[in-house]
N, C-alpha and C positions, 0 to 999 in steps of 0.2 A: 409362536416365537417367544423365546424366553426374554425376560426383562433386560438382561445383560445385552442380548443381541439388538433389542430395540434401542437401548441407550447408545450402543456403539454406532448403530446406523444413524441416529439423530446427530450424534457428535461428529460423525464423518461428513454428513451433509452440511452441518454448520461450519465446519472447518473449510470445506470446499467453497462455500459462499464468502466467508471472510477472506480466504486466500485470493479469490477472484477480485474482490474489492481492492485488496492490497496491491495486486498485480496491475490493476487499472491505474491506480494512483502512481505506481512506480513508472508505468509506461508514459503517463502524462508528464511526470517529472523529467524523464529522459528526453521526451520530445521537446520540452521547454528548454532543457539544457543544450540541446543540439539546434535550437531555433528552427525546428522542422514543423512549419505550420500545417502542412498536409497531414502529418502524423498526429498533431495535436487535435485537429478536427476529427480525424478517424477515432481517436481515443475518446473524445467527448461524445461521439455518437454511441460508442460502446458503453460509456458511462450512463448515458440516457437510457439505453436498453436495460442495463443493470438496475437502474433506479426504478424502472417500471416493474421489474420482476421482484425487487426487494425494497419496497418503500420504507420499511422500518429502519434500514441502514443505508439510506440513500446517500450518495456522494454529491454534495452540493458545493457551491463555490467556497463556502466557509471551510468545509472539510478539506477541500483541495489546497486552499491557502495554508491551513494549519499543517498539512502534510508536507507541503513545500518548505515551510519554515523549519519544521523538524528535521527534514533532510539536509537543509542548509547548515543548521546548527551541528548536526552529527558530522557533516563533512568537514566543518572547521575543526572539530576535535580529532579527526583522523590524523595519524602520523604515518607518512610513507604509505598511505593507502589502507591502513588497518586501524581499527579502533583499539585503543589501549586505555584501560581504566586509569582514572586520575591518580590513584595510589601508586601505580607502576610507571607513570609517565617519565619519571626521572631516570628510569633504566634505559630508555631508548636514546 
């Protein structure tokens, strides 16, 4: 296998893992937003499985809290459901 192919495979796997963690945090945020405790518990179970498999990038309470705060801040900056850079906000 050529070095390029190895690097590409490693990067693809890394992206898959990071995307999975991001998707779990998004699912938890949506469950919280909808006050769906059953879904929150289900997502927490999935996060626990993720953490066992990927200890180096485990999603703990601190990471979840930081993610929720970031999503809240981003949501406040949205205008009519889209993000607009601060420089262009006067145009909307």
